[in-house]
MARKETI-755120 format. One record per residue (C-alpha): residue in three letters; residue number from 1; x negated, y, z negated. Coordinates in Angstrom, 1 decimal, padded with zeros to 4 digits. Layout:
# residues N
residuo: ALA&num: NUM&c1: X&c2: Y&c3: Z $
...
END
This chain:
# residues 303
residuo: MET&num: 1&c1: -057.7&c2: 044.3&c3: -010.2 $
residuo: TRP&num: 2&c1: -059.5&c2: 041.1&c3: -011.3 $
residuo: ALA&num: 3&c1: -059.4&c2: 042.3&c3: -015.0 $
residuo: LEU&num: 4&c1: -055.5&c2: 042.1&c3: -015.1 $
residuo: PRO&num: 5&c1: -055.3&c2: 038.3&c3: -015.0 $
residuo: GLN&num: 6&c1: -057.9&c2: 038.1&c3: -017.7 $
residuo: VAL&num: 7&c1: -055.9&c2: 040.4&c3: -019.9 $
residuo: ILE&num: 8&c1: -052.7&c2: 038.4&c3: -019.3 $
residuo: LEU&num: 9&c1: -054.4&c2: 035.1&c3: -020.1 $
residuo: ALA&num: 10&c1: -055.9&c2: 036.6&c3: -023.3 $
residuo: VAL&num: 11&c1: -052.4&c2: 037.6&c3: -024.6 $
residuo: PRO&num: 12&c1: -051.7&c2: 034.2&c3: -026.3 $
residuo: VAL&num: 13&c1: -055.0&c2: 034.4&c3: -028.1 $
residuo: VAL&num: 14&c1: -054.3&c2: 037.9&c3: -029.3 $
residuo: VAL&num: 15&c1: -050.7&c2: 037.0&c3: -030.3 $
residuo: ASN&num: 16&c1: -051.8&c2: 034.0&c3: -032.4 $
residuo: SER&num: 17&c1: -054.6&c2: 036.0&c3: -034.1 $
residuo: VAL&num: 18&c1: -052.5&c2: 038.7&c3: -035.7 $
residuo: GLY&num: 19&c1: -050.5&c2: 038.3&c3: -039.0 $
residuo: PRO&num: 20&c1: -046.8&c2: 038.7&c3: -039.8 $
residuo: GLU&num: 21&c1: -047.4&c2: 042.2&c3: -041.1 $
residuo: TRP&num: 22&c1: -048.5&c2: 043.4&c3: -037.6 $
residuo: TRP&num: 23&c1: -045.4&c2: 041.9&c3: -036.0 $
residuo: SER&num: 24&c1: -043.1&c2: 043.6&c3: -038.5 $
residuo: GLN&num: 25&c1: -044.4&c2: 047.0&c3: -037.4 $
residuo: LEU&num: 26&c1: -043.5&c2: 046.5&c3: -033.8 $
residuo: THR&num: 27&c1: -040.3&c2: 047.8&c3: -032.2 $
residuo: GLN&num: 28&c1: -037.9&c2: 045.4&c3: -030.5 $
residuo: PRO&num: 29&c1: -039.1&c2: 046.5&c3: -026.9 $
residuo: GLN&num: 30&c1: -042.7&c2: 046.0&c3: -027.9 $
residuo: ALA&num: 31&c1: -042.1&c2: 042.6&c3: -029.3 $
residuo: THR&num: 32&c1: -040.1&c2: 041.6&c3: -026.2 $
residuo: LEU&num: 33&c1: -042.9&c2: 042.8&c3: -023.9 $
residuo: LEU&num: 34&c1: -045.5&c2: 040.8&c3: -025.8 $
residuo: ALA&num: 35&c1: -043.4&c2: 037.7&c3: -025.8 $
residuo: SER&num: 36&c1: -042.8&c2: 038.0&c3: -022.1 $
residuo: LEU&num: 37&c1: -046.5&c2: 038.5&c3: -021.4 $
residuo: ALA&num: 38&c1: -047.3&c2: 035.4&c3: -023.4 $
residuo: VAL&num: 39&c1: -044.8&c2: 033.3&c3: -021.4 $
residuo: LEU&num: 40&c1: -046.2&c2: 034.8&c3: -018.1 $
residuo: SER&num: 41&c1: -049.8&c2: 034.0&c3: -019.1 $
residuo: SER&num: 42&c1: -048.8&c2: 030.4&c3: -020.0 $
residuo: ALA&num: 43&c1: -047.1&c2: 030.1&c3: -016.6 $
residuo: LEU&num: 44&c1: -050.2&c2: 031.4&c3: -014.8 $
residuo: VAL&num: 45&c1: -052.4&c2: 028.9&c3: -016.7 $
residuo: ALA&num: 46&c1: -050.1&c2: 026.1&c3: -015.6 $
residuo: PHE&num: 47&c1: -050.1&c2: 027.3&c3: -012.0 $
residuo: ALA&num: 48&c1: -053.9&c2: 027.6&c3: -011.9 $
residuo: ALA&num: 49&c1: -054.2&c2: 024.1&c3: -013.2 $
residuo: ALA&num: 50&c1: -051.8&c2: 022.7&c3: -010.7 $
residuo: LEU&num: 51&c1: -053.5&c2: 024.6&c3: -007.9 $
residuo: LEU&num: 52&c1: -056.9&c2: 023.2&c3: -008.9 $
residuo: THR&num: 53&c1: -055.5&c2: 019.7&c3: -009.1 $
residuo: HIS&num: 54&c1: -054.0&c2: 020.1&c3: -005.6 $
residuo: ARG&num: 55&c1: -057.3&c2: 021.2&c3: -004.2 $
residuo: ARG&num: 56&c1: -059.2&c2: 018.3&c3: -005.7 $
residuo: GLU&num: 57&c1: -056.6&c2: 015.9&c3: -004.4 $
residuo: ARG&num: 58&c1: -056.8&c2: 017.4&c3: -001.0 $
residuo: GLN&num: 59&c1: -060.6&c2: 017.2&c3: -001.0 $
residuo: ALA&num: 60&c1: -060.4&c2: 013.6&c3: -002.1 $
residuo: ALA&num: 61&c1: -057.9&c2: 012.8&c3: 000.7 $
residuo: ARG&num: 62&c1: -060.3&c2: 014.4&c3: 003.3 $
residuo: GLN&num: 63&c1: -063.2&c2: 012.3&c3: 002.0 $
residuo: GLU&num: 64&c1: -061.1&c2: 009.2&c3: 002.4 $
residuo: ARG&num: 65&c1: -060.1&c2: 010.2&c3: 005.9 $
residuo: TYR&num: 66&c1: -063.8&c2: 010.8&c3: 006.7 $
residuo: THR&num: 67&c1: -064.7&c2: 007.3&c3: 005.5 $
residuo: THR&num: 68&c1: -061.9&c2: 005.8&c3: 007.6 $
residuo: ILE&num: 69&c1: -063.0&c2: 007.8&c3: 010.7 $
residuo: ALA&num: 70&c1: -066.6&c2: 006.6&c3: 010.3 $
residuo: GLU&num: 71&c1: -065.3&c2: 003.1&c3: 010.4 $
residuo: GLN&num: 72&c1: -063.2&c2: 003.8&c3: 013.5 $
residuo: LEU&num: 73&c1: -066.3&c2: 005.2&c3: 015.4 $
residuo: ALA&num: 74&c1: -068.0&c2: 001.9&c3: 014.8 $
residuo: HIS&num: 75&c1: -065.0&c2: -000.2&c3: 016.1 $
residuo: LYS&num: 76&c1: -065.5&c2: -002.4&c3: 019.1 $
residuo: SER&num: 77&c1: -062.3&c2: -001.0&c3: 020.7 $
residuo: GLU&num: 78&c1: -062.8&c2: 002.2&c3: 022.7 $
residuo: THR&num: 79&c1: -059.2&c2: 003.2&c3: 022.0 $
residuo: VAL&num: 80&c1: -059.8&c2: 003.1&c3: 018.3 $
residuo: ARG&num: 81&c1: -063.1&c2: 005.0&c3: 018.7 $
residuo: LEU&num: 82&c1: -061.2&c2: 007.7&c3: 020.7 $
residuo: ALA&num: 83&c1: -058.7&c2: 008.0&c3: 017.9 $
residuo: GLY&num: 84&c1: -061.5&c2: 008.4&c3: 015.4 $
residuo: ILE&num: 85&c1: -063.2&c2: 011.1&c3: 017.5 $
residuo: TYR&num: 86&c1: -060.1&c2: 013.3&c3: 017.7 $
residuo: ALA&num: 87&c1: -059.3&c2: 012.7&c3: 014.1 $
residuo: LEU&num: 88&c1: -062.9&c2: 013.8&c3: 013.2 $
residuo: GLU&num: 89&c1: -062.4&c2: 017.0&c3: 015.3 $
residuo: ALA&num: 90&c1: -059.2&c2: 017.8&c3: 013.3 $
residuo: LEU&num: 91&c1: -060.9&c2: 017.1&c3: 010.0 $
residuo: ALA&num: 92&c1: -063.9&c2: 019.3&c3: 010.9 $
residuo: ASN&num: 93&c1: -061.5&c2: 022.1&c3: 011.7 $
residuo: GLU&num: 94&c1: -059.7&c2: 021.7&c3: 008.4 $
residuo: TRP&num: 95&c1: -063.0&c2: 021.9&c3: 006.6 $
residuo: GLN&num: 96&c1: -063.9&c2: 025.1&c3: 008.5 $
residuo: GLN&num: 97&c1: -060.5&c2: 026.7&c3: 007.7 $
residuo: ALA&num: 98&c1: -061.1&c2: 025.8&c3: 004.1 $
residuo: ARG&num: 99&c1: -064.4&c2: 027.6&c3: 004.2 $
residuo: GLN&num: 100&c1: -066.3&c2: 024.4&c3: 003.5 $
residuo: GLY&num: 101&c1: -069.1&c2: 024.9&c3: 006.1 $
residuo: GLY&num: 102&c1: -071.2&c2: 022.1&c3: 004.6 $
residuo: GLN&num: 103&c1: -068.5&c2: 019.5&c3: 005.0 $
residuo: ARG&num: 104&c1: -067.7&c2: 020.8&c3: 008.5 $
residuo: ASP&num: 105&c1: -071.4&c2: 020.3&c3: 009.5 $
residuo: VAL&num: 106&c1: -071.2&c2: 016.7&c3: 008.3 $
residuo: GLY&num: 107&c1: -068.3&c2: 016.1&c3: 010.7 $
residuo: VAL&num: 108&c1: -070.1&c2: 017.8&c3: 013.6 $
residuo: GLU&num: 109&c1: -073.2&c2: 015.8&c3: 012.9 $
residuo: LEU&num: 110&c1: -071.2&c2: 012.5&c3: 013.0 $
residuo: LEU&num: 111&c1: -069.9&c2: 013.5&c3: 016.5 $
residuo: CYS&num: 112&c1: -073.4&c2: 014.3&c3: 017.6 $
residuo: ALA&num: 113&c1: -074.6&c2: 011.0&c3: 016.2 $
residuo: TYR&num: 114&c1: -072.1&c2: 009.2&c3: 018.4 $
residuo: LEU&num: 115&c1: -073.7&c2: 010.7&c3: 021.5 $
residuo: ARG&num: 116&c1: -077.2&c2: 009.9&c3: 020.1 $
residuo: SER&num: 117&c1: -076.3&c2: 006.2&c3: 019.6 $
residuo: PRO&num: 118&c1: -076.7&c2: 003.6&c3: 022.4 $
residuo: ARG&num: 119&c1: -073.8&c2: 003.1&c3: 024.7 $
residuo: HIS&num: 120&c1: -071.4&c2: 000.4&c3: 023.8 $
residuo: LYS&num: 121&c1: -071.7&c2: -002.8&c3: 025.8 $
residuo: GLY&num: 122&c1: -067.9&c2: -002.8&c3: 026.4 $
residuo: GLY&num: 123&c1: -068.1&c2: 000.7&c3: 027.9 $
residuo: ASP&num: 124&c1: -067.5&c2: 004.1&c3: 026.2 $
residuo: LYS&num: 125&c1: -067.5&c2: 006.6&c3: 029.0 $
residuo: GLU&num: 126&c1: -064.2&c2: 008.1&c3: 028.0 $
residuo: ALA&num: 127&c1: -065.2&c2: 008.3&c3: 024.3 $
residuo: ARG&num: 128&c1: -068.5&c2: 010.0&c3: 025.2 $
residuo: SER&num: 129&c1: -066.7&c2: 012.4&c3: 027.5 $
residuo: ALA&num: 130&c1: -064.3&c2: 013.3&c3: 024.7 $
residuo: VAL&num: 131&c1: -067.1&c2: 014.1&c3: 022.3 $
residuo: ALA&num: 132&c1: -068.8&c2: 016.3&c3: 025.0 $
residuo: THR&num: 133&c1: -065.6&c2: 018.1&c3: 025.6 $
residuo: ILE&num: 134&c1: -065.0&c2: 018.7&c3: 022.0 $
residuo: LEU&num: 135&c1: -068.5&c2: 020.2&c3: 021.5 $
residuo: ARG&num: 136&c1: -068.1&c2: 022.4&c3: 024.6 $
residuo: LEU&num: 137&c1: -064.7&c2: 023.7&c3: 023.6 $
residuo: HIS&num: 138&c1: -065.8&c2: 024.6&c3: 020.0 $
residuo: SER&num: 139&c1: -068.9&c2: 026.3&c3: 021.3 $
residuo: ASN&num: 140&c1: -067.3&c2: 028.1&c3: 024.2 $
residuo: VAL&num: 141&c1: -069.3&c2: 031.2&c3: 025.1 $
residuo: TRP&num: 142&c1: -066.4&c2: 033.0&c3: 026.9 $
residuo: THR&num: 143&c1: -064.1&c2: 032.5&c3: 024.0 $
residuo: LYS&num: 144&c1: -066.6&c2: 033.8&c3: 021.5 $
residuo: LYS&num: 145&c1: -067.2&c2: 036.9&c3: 023.5 $
residuo: MET&num: 146&c1: -063.6&c2: 037.7&c3: 023.9 $
residuo: GLY&num: 147&c1: -062.6&c2: 036.9&c3: 020.3 $
residuo: LEU&num: 148&c1: -060.3&c2: 034.1&c3: 019.3 $
residuo: GLU&num: 149&c1: -058.0&c2: 036.5&c3: 017.4 $
residuo: TYR&num: 150&c1: -057.3&c2: 038.5&c3: 020.5 $
residuo: ARG&num: 151&c1: -053.7&c2: 037.7&c3: 021.2 $
residuo: LEU&num: 152&c1: -053.7&c2: 037.9&c3: 025.0 $
residuo: VAL&num: 153&c1: -056.8&c2: 035.6&c3: 025.2 $
residuo: ARG&num: 154&c1: -055.1&c2: 033.1&c3: 023.0 $
residuo: GLN&num: 155&c1: -052.0&c2: 033.1&c3: 025.2 $
residuo: PHE&num: 156&c1: -054.1&c2: 032.7&c3: 028.3 $
residuo: LEU&num: 157&c1: -055.9&c2: 029.7&c3: 026.9 $
residuo: PHE&num: 158&c1: -052.7&c2: 028.1&c3: 025.8 $
residuo: ARG&num: 159&c1: -050.9&c2: 028.6&c3: 029.1 $
residuo: PHE&num: 160&c1: -053.5&c2: 028.0&c3: 031.7 $
residuo: ILE&num: 161&c1: -056.4&c2: 026.0&c3: 030.3 $
residuo: ASN&num: 162&c1: -054.2&c2: 023.5&c3: 028.6 $
residuo: GLU&num: 163&c1: -056.9&c2: 022.8&c3: 026.0 $
residuo: THR&num: 164&c1: -055.2&c2: 023.9&c3: 022.7 $
residuo: ARG&num: 165&c1: -058.2&c2: 022.7&c3: 020.7 $
residuo: VAL&num: 166&c1: -060.2&c2: 025.7&c3: 021.9 $
residuo: MET&num: 167&c1: -057.9&c2: 027.8&c3: 019.7 $
residuo: GLN&num: 168&c1: -059.8&c2: 026.7&c3: 016.7 $
residuo: ALA&num: 169&c1: -062.7&c2: 028.9&c3: 015.5 $
residuo: PRO&num: 170&c1: -066.1&c2: 028.0&c3: 017.1 $
residuo: TRP&num: 171&c1: -068.5&c2: 025.8&c3: 015.4 $
residuo: PRO&num: 172&c1: -072.1&c2: 027.1&c3: 014.9 $
residuo: SER&num: 173&c1: -074.3&c2: 026.1&c3: 017.8 $
residuo: ASP&num: 174&c1: -077.5&c2: 025.7&c3: 015.7 $
residuo: ILE&num: 175&c1: -076.0&c2: 022.7&c3: 013.9 $
residuo: ILE&num: 176&c1: -075.7&c2: 020.7&c3: 017.1 $
residuo: ASN&num: 177&c1: -078.4&c2: 018.0&c3: 017.1 $
residuo: LEU&num: 178&c1: -078.3&c2: 015.8&c3: 020.3 $
residuo: GLU&num: 179&c1: -081.9&c2: 014.7&c3: 020.1 $
residuo: GLY&num: 180&c1: -082.4&c2: 011.7&c3: 022.4 $
residuo: ALA&num: 181&c1: -078.7&c2: 011.6&c3: 023.3 $
residuo: ASP&num: 182&c1: -077.5&c2: 010.0&c3: 026.5 $
residuo: LEU&num: 183&c1: -075.7&c2: 012.9&c3: 028.2 $
residuo: ARG&num: 184&c1: -075.8&c2: 011.8&c3: 031.8 $
residuo: ASN&num: 185&c1: -073.1&c2: 013.6&c3: 033.8 $
residuo: ALA&num: 186&c1: -071.9&c2: 015.4&c3: 030.7 $
residuo: ARG&num: 187&c1: -069.8&c2: 018.6&c3: 031.3 $
residuo: PHE&num: 188&c1: -071.1&c2: 021.4&c3: 029.2 $
residuo: THR&num: 189&c1: -070.1&c2: 024.3&c3: 031.4 $
residuo: ASN&num: 190&c1: -070.0&c2: 027.7&c3: 029.6 $
residuo: ALA&num: 191&c1: -071.1&c2: 026.1&c3: 026.3 $
residuo: ASP&num: 192&c1: -073.0&c2: 027.9&c3: 023.5 $
residuo: PHE&num: 193&c1: -076.1&c2: 025.8&c3: 022.7 $
residuo: ARG&num: 194&c1: -078.2&c2: 028.5&c3: 021.2 $
residuo: LYS&num: 195&c1: -080.9&c2: 026.9&c3: 019.0 $
residuo: ALA&num: 196&c1: -079.4&c2: 023.5&c3: 019.6 $
residuo: ARG&num: 197&c1: -081.7&c2: 020.5&c3: 019.4 $
residuo: LEU&num: 198&c1: -081.8&c2: 018.6&c3: 022.7 $
residuo: VAL&num: 199&c1: -085.3&c2: 017.0&c3: 022.5 $
residuo: ASP&num: 200&c1: -085.6&c2: 013.9&c3: 024.6 $
residuo: ALA&num: 201&c1: -082.0&c2: 014.1&c3: 025.7 $
residuo: ASP&num: 202&c1: -081.0&c2: 012.6&c3: 029.0 $
residuo: LEU&num: 203&c1: -079.1&c2: 015.4&c3: 030.9 $
residuo: THR&num: 204&c1: -079.4&c2: 013.8&c3: 034.3 $
residuo: GLU&num: 205&c1: -076.9&c2: 015.5&c3: 036.6 $
residuo: ALA&num: 206&c1: -075.3&c2: 017.2&c3: 033.6 $
residuo: TYR&num: 207&c1: -073.3&c2: 020.4&c3: 034.1 $
residuo: LEU&num: 208&c1: -074.8&c2: 023.3&c3: 032.1 $
residuo: MET&num: 209&c1: -073.5&c2: 026.1&c3: 034.3 $
residuo: ALA&num: 210&c1: -073.3&c2: 029.5&c3: 032.6 $
residuo: SER&num: 211&c1: -074.3&c2: 027.9&c3: 029.3 $
residuo: ASP&num: 212&c1: -076.2&c2: 029.8&c3: 026.6 $
residuo: LEU&num: 213&c1: -079.4&c2: 027.9&c3: 025.9 $
residuo: ARG&num: 214&c1: -081.4&c2: 030.6&c3: 024.3 $
residuo: GLY&num: 215&c1: -083.8&c2: 029.2&c3: 021.7 $
residuo: ALA&num: 216&c1: -082.6&c2: 025.7&c3: 022.4 $
residuo: ASP&num: 217&c1: -085.2&c2: 022.9&c3: 022.2 $
residuo: LEU&num: 218&c1: -085.1&c2: 020.8&c3: 025.5 $
residuo: SER&num: 219&c1: -088.7&c2: 019.6&c3: 025.3 $
residuo: ASN&num: 220&c1: -089.2&c2: 016.2&c3: 026.9 $
residuo: ALA&num: 221&c1: -085.6&c2: 016.3&c3: 028.1 $
residuo: CYS&num: 222&c1: -084.6&c2: 014.8&c3: 031.5 $
residuo: LEU&num: 223&c1: -082.8&c2: 017.3&c3: 033.7 $
residuo: LYS&num: 224&c1: -082.9&c2: 015.6&c3: 037.0 $
residuo: GLY&num: 225&c1: -080.2&c2: 017.0&c3: 039.2 $
residuo: ALA&num: 226&c1: -078.7&c2: 019.0&c3: 036.4 $
residuo: PHE&num: 227&c1: -076.8&c2: 022.2&c3: 037.2 $
residuo: LEU&num: 228&c1: -078.3&c2: 025.3&c3: 035.5 $
residuo: TRP&num: 229&c1: -076.6&c2: 027.9&c3: 037.7 $
residuo: ARG&num: 230&c1: -076.2&c2: 031.1&c3: 035.6 $
residuo: ALA&num: 231&c1: -077.6&c2: 029.5&c3: 032.5 $
residuo: ASN&num: 232&c1: -079.4&c2: 031.6&c3: 030.0 $
residuo: LEU&num: 233&c1: -082.8&c2: 030.1&c3: 029.3 $
residuo: ARG&num: 234&c1: -084.4&c2: 033.0&c3: 027.4 $
residuo: GLY&num: 235&c1: -086.5&c2: 031.5&c3: 024.7 $
residuo: THR&num: 236&c1: -085.7&c2: 027.9&c3: 025.7 $
residuo: ASP&num: 237&c1: -088.4&c2: 025.3&c3: 025.2 $
residuo: LEU&num: 238&c1: -088.6&c2: 023.1&c3: 028.3 $
residuo: SER&num: 239&c1: -092.1&c2: 021.9&c3: 027.7 $
residuo: ASN&num: 240&c1: -092.7&c2: 018.4&c3: 029.2 $
residuo: ALA&num: 241&c1: -089.2&c2: 018.3&c3: 030.4 $
residuo: ASP&num: 242&c1: -088.5&c2: 016.3&c3: 033.6 $
residuo: LEU&num: 243&c1: -086.9&c2: 018.8&c3: 036.1 $
residuo: GLY&num: 244&c1: -086.9&c2: 016.3&c3: 038.9 $
residuo: THR&num: 245&c1: -088.7&c2: 016.2&c3: 042.3 $
residuo: PRO&num: 246&c1: -088.4&c2: 019.2&c3: 044.7 $
residuo: GLY&num: 247&c1: -086.0&c2: 018.3&c3: 047.5 $
residuo: LEU&num: 248&c1: -084.7&c2: 015.2&c3: 045.9 $
residuo: ASP&num: 249&c1: -083.3&c2: 015.4&c3: 042.3 $
residuo: GLU&num: 250&c1: -084.7&c2: 018.7&c3: 041.2 $
residuo: VAL&num: 251&c1: -082.8&c2: 020.7&c3: 038.6 $
residuo: LEU&num: 252&c1: -080.4&c2: 023.1&c3: 040.5 $
residuo: PHE&num: 253&c1: -080.1&c2: 026.8&c3: 040.0 $
residuo: TYR&num: 254&c1: -077.3&c2: 027.5&c3: 042.5 $
residuo: ALA&num: 255&c1: -073.5&c2: 027.2&c3: 042.4 $
residuo: PRO&num: 256&c1: -072.2&c2: 023.6&c3: 042.9 $
residuo: PRO&num: 257&c1: -070.6&c2: 023.1&c3: 046.3 $
residuo: HIS&num: 258&c1: -067.1&c2: 022.5&c3: 044.9 $
residuo: LEU&num: 259&c1: -066.9&c2: 026.0&c3: 043.5 $
residuo: LYS&num: 260&c1: -065.1&c2: 028.4&c3: 045.9 $
residuo: ASN&num: 261&c1: -065.3&c2: 032.2&c3: 046.2 $
residuo: VAL&num: 262&c1: -068.5&c2: 032.5&c3: 044.2 $
residuo: SER&num: 263&c1: -071.9&c2: 033.6&c3: 045.2 $
residuo: GLN&num: 264&c1: -074.0&c2: 030.7&c3: 046.4 $
residuo: GLU&num: 265&c1: -077.2&c2: 032.5&c3: 045.5 $
residuo: PRO&num: 266&c1: -079.5&c2: 030.7&c3: 043.0 $
residuo: SER&num: 267&c1: -079.1&c2: 032.4&c3: 039.6 $
residuo: VAL&num: 268&c1: -080.6&c2: 031.8&c3: 036.2 $
residuo: LYS&num: 269&c1: -081.8&c2: 034.0&c3: 033.3 $
residuo: TRP&num: 270&c1: -085.3&c2: 033.6&c3: 031.9 $
residuo: ASP&num: 271&c1: -088.1&c2: 035.7&c3: 030.5 $
residuo: GLY&num: 272&c1: -091.6&c2: 035.4&c3: 029.1 $
residuo: THR&num: 273&c1: -090.3&c2: 033.5&c3: 026.1 $
residuo: THR&num: 274&c1: -089.1&c2: 030.6&c3: 028.3 $
residuo: VAL&num: 275&c1: -091.4&c2: 027.6&c3: 028.1 $
residuo: TRP&num: 276&c1: -091.5&c2: 025.8&c3: 031.4 $
residuo: PRO&num: 277&c1: -093.1&c2: 022.4&c3: 032.1 $
residuo: LYS&num: 278&c1: -096.7&c2: 022.4&c3: 033.2 $
residuo: ASP&num: 279&c1: -097.1&c2: 023.2&c3: 036.9 $
residuo: PHE&num: 280&c1: -093.5&c2: 024.2&c3: 037.3 $
residuo: ASN&num: 281&c1: -092.9&c2: 027.5&c3: 039.0 $
residuo: ILE&num: 282&c1: -089.4&c2: 028.9&c3: 038.6 $
residuo: GLN&num: 283&c1: -089.8&c2: 031.5&c3: 041.3 $
residuo: HIS&num: 284&c1: -090.9&c2: 028.9&c3: 043.8 $
residuo: ALA&num: 285&c1: -088.0&c2: 026.6&c3: 042.9 $
residuo: ILE&num: 286&c1: -085.4&c2: 029.4&c3: 043.3 $
residuo: SER&num: 287&c1: -087.0&c2: 030.4&c3: 046.7 $
residuo: ARG&num: 288&c1: -087.1&c2: 026.9&c3: 047.9 $
residuo: GLN&num: 289&c1: -083.4&c2: 026.2&c3: 047.0 $
residuo: ALA&num: 290&c1: -082.3&c2: 029.5&c3: 048.6 $
residuo: ASP&num: 291&c1: -083.9&c2: 028.5&c3: 051.9 $
residuo: ARG&num: 292&c1: -081.6&c2: 025.6&c3: 052.6 $
residuo: THR&num: 293&c1: -078.2&c2: 024.2&c3: 051.9 $
residuo: LEU&num: 294&c1: -078.2&c2: 021.5&c3: 049.2 $
residuo: VAL&num: 295&c1: -075.6&c2: 019.2&c3: 047.9 $
residuo: SER&num: 296&c1: -075.4&c2: 017.8&c3: 044.4 $
residuo: PRO&num: 297&c1: -076.9&c2: 014.3&c3: 043.9 $
residuo: SER&num: 298&c1: -073.6&c2: 013.1&c3: 042.5 $
residuo: SER&num: 299&c1: -072.0&c2: 014.1&c3: 045.8 $
residuo: GLN&num: 300&c1: -074.6&c2: 012.2&c3: 047.7 $
residuo: ASN&num: 301&c1: -074.1&c2: 009.1&c3: 045.6 $
residuo: SER&num: 302&c1: -070.3&c2: 009.2&c3: 046.2 $
residuo: GLN&num: 303&c1: -070.7&c2: 009.1&c3: 050.0 $
END
């Protein structure tokens, strides 16, 4: 199959290398066929050259867009930064569709870098929320399990979730680096953070419900009041993490109060590979939380 284009492209070389005696021995149909092949091969060469030029121009245009986006993310206006955030998401998706994983990783890293940077003095709550939403949607556990190419799933997401960006292929979770990031109150429900780097991250009152944190590094992270109901913590490193004070702002392993028609029993997945903070006993924490009705710290603060 791959040899055919090579044969066609070699036709002009063969034709030019033979003498007039050889041509005189050909019948009219043979000569016509060779001439047609020569024309076809020339057209293929021109098409390949044009295609290569188009790809180079498109790559150059994407690099220019990336430079512009980087400048937008440093802008003092949150509106401009928001525009850059969504433009960067679109660019990362284009790189992924073009099978340029390295370039896509650069885009994702820039999004993570935004969350790792200090908060803007003028306020950037909406921008940070947008980045967290983008990371959650493109690492969605449920979507990965069901398969993005499954037609009914795609229709359901489009009609009921109203988040069309989740239709894009998921980004690898192990490229997510949120070390030291300010993720207070972030919404990461049902996110795939396997092998993600969350060292020293501030996840105070963050929602990590039903998230896959297997192999993730959460050492020294702050998880005061965070929701880990149904989270998968097998192989997760929580060494020296701050899980809060029992009865006050302890990390929670039960369903949040606002969820209806779900089991209110504490639930979390862990095993012998889970690294807990020193002196923390997961069994005691679950039993303690099961013995009384608790409300989220965020609900207490709003009263």
